[in-house]
C-alpha positions as a LaTeX table, in Angstrom:
\begin{tabular}{lrrr}
\hline
Residue & $x$ (\AA) & $y$ (\AA) & $z$ (\AA) \\
\hline
Met1 & $-5.60$ & 5.20 & $-10.87$ \\
Ser2 & $-6.48$ & 3.51 & $-7.77$ \\
Tyr3 & $-6.39$ & $-0.43$ & $-6.38$ \\
Arg4 & $-8.29$ & $-2.11$ & $-4.28$ \\
Val5 & $-6.17$ & $-4.52$ & $-1.77$ \\
Gly6 & $-7.11$ & $-7.16$ & 0.92 \\
Phe7 & $-4.67$ & $-7.77$ & 3.63 \\
Ala8 & $-4.87$ & $-10.63$ & 5.49 \\
Ser9 & $-5.16$ & $-10.31$ & 9.06 \\
Ile10 & $-6.67$ & $-10.66$ & 11.88 \\
Asp11 & $-5.94$ & $-7.64$ & 13.99 \\
Gly12 & $-5.86$ & $-5.27$ & 11.40 \\
Thr13 & $-2.59$ & $-4.92$ & 12.23 \\
Phe14 & $-0.15$ & $-7.55$ & 10.71 \\
Ile15 & $-0.50$ & $-9.70$ & 7.65 \\
Asp16 & $-1.07$ & $-13.33$ & 10.25 \\
Gln17 & $-2.52$ & $-15.25$ & 7.82 \\
His18 & $-2.11$ & $-18.36$ & 5.16 \\
Phe19 & $-4.72$ & $-17.52$ & 2.16 \\
Gly20 & $-7.00$ & $-20.57$ & 2.75 \\
Ser21 & $-7.46$ & $-20.26$ & 6.30 \\
Ala22 & $-7.51$ & $-16.37$ & 6.78 \\
Lys23 & $-10.99$ & $-15.14$ & 8.63 \\
Tyr24 & $-10.66$ & $-11.37$ & 8.06 \\
Trp25 & $-9.66$ & $-9.53$ & 5.11 \\
Gln26 & $-8.77$ & $-6.21$ & 5.90 \\
Ile27 & $-9.40$ & $-3.81$ & 2.39 \\
Tyr28 & $-8.13$ & $-0.38$ & 1.85 \\
Asp29 & $-8.14$ & 1.77 & $-1.67$ \\
Ile30 & $-4.36$ & 2.68 & $-2.26$ \\
Gly31 & $-3.83$ & 4.94 & $-5.25$ \\
Asp32 & $-1.55$ & 8.18 & $-4.58$ \\
Thr33 & $-2.90$ & 7.84 & $-1.23$ \\
Ala34 & $-4.16$ & 4.77 & 0.90 \\
Gln35 & $-7.91$ & 4.47 & 2.89 \\
Phe36 & $-8.99$ & 2.01 & 5.03 \\
Val37 & $-12.47$ & 0.75 & 3.22 \\
Glu38 & $-13.85$ & $-2.16$ & 5.47 \\
Thr39 & $-12.64$ & $-5.31$ & 7.37 \\
Arg40 & $-14.24$ & $-8.28$ & 5.87 \\
Lys41 & $-14.71$ & $-11.87$ & 7.36 \\
Thr42 & $-14.41$ & $-14.87$ & 5.68 \\
Val43 & $-14.77$ & $-18.85$ & 6.25 \\
Pro44 & $-11.62$ & $-20.55$ & 6.15 \\
Gly45 & $-11.49$ & $-22.32$ & 2.42 \\
Cys46 & $-9.02$ & $-25.40$ & 4.23 \\
Arg47 & $-7.31$ & $-26.80$ & 6.87 \\
Gly48 & $-3.76$ & $-26.87$ & 6.08 \\
Asn49 & $-2.67$ & $-27.72$ & 2.18 \\
Cys50 & $-5.65$ & $-28.22$ & 0.07 \\
Asp51 & $-6.42$ & $-28.18$ & $-3.43$ \\
Ser52 & $-9.93$ & $-26.16$ & $-3.12$ \\
Gly53 & $-12.66$ & $-24.72$ & $-1.45$ \\
Phe54 & $-11.55$ & $-21.55$ & $-2.36$ \\
Glu55 & $-15.18$ & $-20.01$ & $-3.40$ \\
His56 & $-16.20$ & $-17.97$ & $-0.85$ \\
Ile57 & $-12.78$ & $-16.59$ & $-0.15$ \\
Leu58 & $-12.80$ & $-15.36$ & $-3.80$ \\
His59 & $-16.38$ & $-14.41$ & $-3.88$ \\
Val60 & $-15.42$ & $-12.12$ & $-0.75$ \\
Leu61 & $-12.44$ & $-10.54$ & $-2.10$ \\
Lys62 & $-14.13$ & $-10.40$ & $-5.78$ \\
Asp63 & $-13.48$ & $-6.64$ & $-6.19$ \\
Cys64 & $-9.76$ & $-6.50$ & $-4.96$ \\
Asp65 & $-7.34$ & $-6.11$ & $-7.50$ \\
Ala66 & $-4.37$ & $-7.72$ & $-5.39$ \\
Ile67 & $-3.93$ & $-9.59$ & $-1.89$ \\
Phe68 & $-1.58$ & $-10.12$ & 0.24 \\
Val69 & $-1.30$ & $-13.38$ & 2.50 \\
Leu70 & 1.56 & $-14.54$ & 5.27 \\
Lys71 & 1.61 & $-17.49$ & 2.89 \\
Ile72 & 0.04 & $-19.01$ & 0.11 \\
Gly73 & 0.25 & $-22.34$ & $-1.64$ \\
Glu74 & 0.95 & $-22.93$ & $-5.21$ \\
Tyr75 & $-2.43$ & $-24.37$ & $-6.42$ \\
Ala76 & $-3.96$ & $-21.24$ & $-4.71$ \\
Ala77 & $-2.27$ & $-18.83$ & $-6.14$ \\
Arg78 & $-2.30$ & $-19.97$ & $-9.52$ \\
Thr79 & $-6.51$ & $-19.92$ & $-9.14$ \\
Val80 & $-6.35$ & $-16.48$ & $-7.52$ \\
Ile81 & $-3.97$ & $-15.66$ & $-10.38$ \\
Ser82 & $-6.19$ & $-16.49$ & $-13.12$ \\
Arg83 & $-9.09$ & $-14.73$ & $-11.72$ \\
Gly84 & $-7.14$ & $-11.61$ & $-12.20$ \\
Lys85 & $-5.51$ & $-10.97$ & $-8.94$ \\
Arg86 & $-2.04$ & $-10.14$ & $-8.31$ \\
Val87 & $-0.57$ & $-12.25$ & $-5.45$ \\
Phe88 & 1.80 & $-11.56$ & $-2.47$ \\
Glu89 & 3.17 & $-13.07$ & 0.15 \\
Ala90 & 4.37 & $-10.49$ & 2.76 \\
Ser91 & 5.05 & $-10.69$ & 6.68 \\
Gly92 & 4.74 & $-7.00$ & 8.86 \\
Glu93 & 2.56 & $-4.06$ & 9.14 \\
Ile94 & 0.13 & $-3.04$ & 6.79 \\
Glu95 & 1.18 & 0.44 & 7.01 \\
Glu96 & 4.44 & $-0.35$ & 6.42 \\
Ile97 & 3.94 & $-2.51$ & 3.65 \\
Ile98 & 1.30 & 0.26 & 2.20 \\
Ser99 & 4.30 & 2.55 & 2.61 \\
Arg100 & 6.29 & 0.94 & 0.83 \\
Leu101 & 3.67 & 0.02 & $-1.80$ \\
Leu102 & 3.22 & 4.39 & $-2.07$ \\
Glu103 & 6.88 & 4.81 & $-2.22$ \\
Glu104 & 7.86 & 2.34 & $-5.46$ \\
Asn105 & 4.65 & 2.48 & $-7.08$ \\
Phe106 & 4.55 & $-1.14$ & $-6.43$ \\
Leu107 & 1.30 & $-2.38$ & $-7.83$ \\
Lys108 & 1.58 & $-0.66$ & $-11.00$ \\
Thr109 & 4.52 & $-2.67$ & $-11.90$ \\
Ser110 & 3.91 & $-6.19$ & $-10.16$ \\
Cys111 & 2.20 & $-8.50$ & $-12.06$ \\
Lys112 & 3.51 & $-11.59$ & $-10.69$ \\
Arg113 & 3.79 & $-12.92$ & $-6.85$ \\
Arg114 & 6.29 & $-11.63$ & $-5.30$ \\
Asn115 & 7.45 & $-11.43$ & $-1.69$ \\
Val116 & 7.35 & $-8.28$ & 0.43 \\
Lys117 & 9.65 & $-8.24$ & 3.56 \\
\hline
\end{tabular}
């Protein structure tokens, strides 16, 4: 089984954006291996703490099973989870995080928001 995963990253190397202010998403298909799909551009949903304005971001990520962000507020996380997506706060290199996901079958066993460091 393969999962489509979005990483909030400007440069495609590090997870470096908060959910509501993310401008770029690096999209990967992760199963037995990981394959880069594309970079998607979004219009940030908010600047700072907000409880709405996520529809455009959710539309851009509609085919993703999970997302990885530097930070996400509780309301935004509940909104994303209610759409059937897994939400993770993480920091570090995307390749390193993908390696850990593959080694630990992390996406298959995780259903709730967790921190990955």
